[in-house]
C-alpha positions in Angstrom: 0.0 0.0 0.0 1.3 3.5 -0.8 2.4 5.7 2.0 0.4 8.9 2.6 2.6 12.0 2.3 3.3 13.6 5.7 4.0 17.3 6.0 7.1 18.5 8.0 6.2 20.3 11.2 6.5 24.1 11.0 10.0 25.5 11.5 10.7 27.0 14.9 12.5 30.3 15.4 15.4 28.5 17.0 15.8 26.3 14.0 15.7 29.2 11.6 18.2 31.2 13.6 20.7 28.2 13.8 20.3 27.6 10.1 21.0 31.2 9.3 24.0 31.2 11.6 25.4 28.1 9.8 24.9 29.7 6.4 26.7 32.9 7.4 29.6 30.9 9.0 30.0 28.8 5.8 29.9 32.0 3.7 32.6 33.7 5.9 34.8 30.5 5.7 34.4 30.4 1.9 35.5 34.0 1.5 38.4 33.5 3.8 39.6 30.5 1.8 39.3 32.4 -1.5 41.4 35.3 -0.1 44.0 32.9 1.2 44.2 31.1 -2.2 44.5 34.5 -4.0 47.3 35.6 -1.7 49.1 32.3 -2.0 48.8 32.5 -5.8 50.3 36.0 -5.8 53.3 34.9 -3.6 54.0 31.9 -5.8 53.7 33.9 -9.0 56.6 36.2 -7.7 58.7 33.1 -6.9 58.4 31.6 -10.3 59.5 34.8 -12.1 62.8 35.1 -10.3 65.8 33.1 -11.6 67.1 30.4 -9.2 70.3 31.3 -7.3 73.2 28.9 -7.7 73.2 26.4 -10.5 71.5 27.2 -13.8 68.5 25.1 -14.7 69.4 21.9 -16.5 67.2 19.8 -18.7 65.4 17.0 -16.9 66.0 13.4 -17.9 63.2 11.7 -19.7 61.0 9.6 -17.5 60.7 6.8 -20.0 
């Protein structure tokens, strides 16, 4: 026999507040990670441009 659809109980104010808090915290964390990644990319971009001190770059051996 098919089950009758049951409606969810109405959402309480506490539930709504907690859900909103979680959403905001997730958003803040996402933005923080994006900024961190951007800063890291900038730092690494500067590193790649500079020539290495010491020995010049040599050709890598083939991996075959």
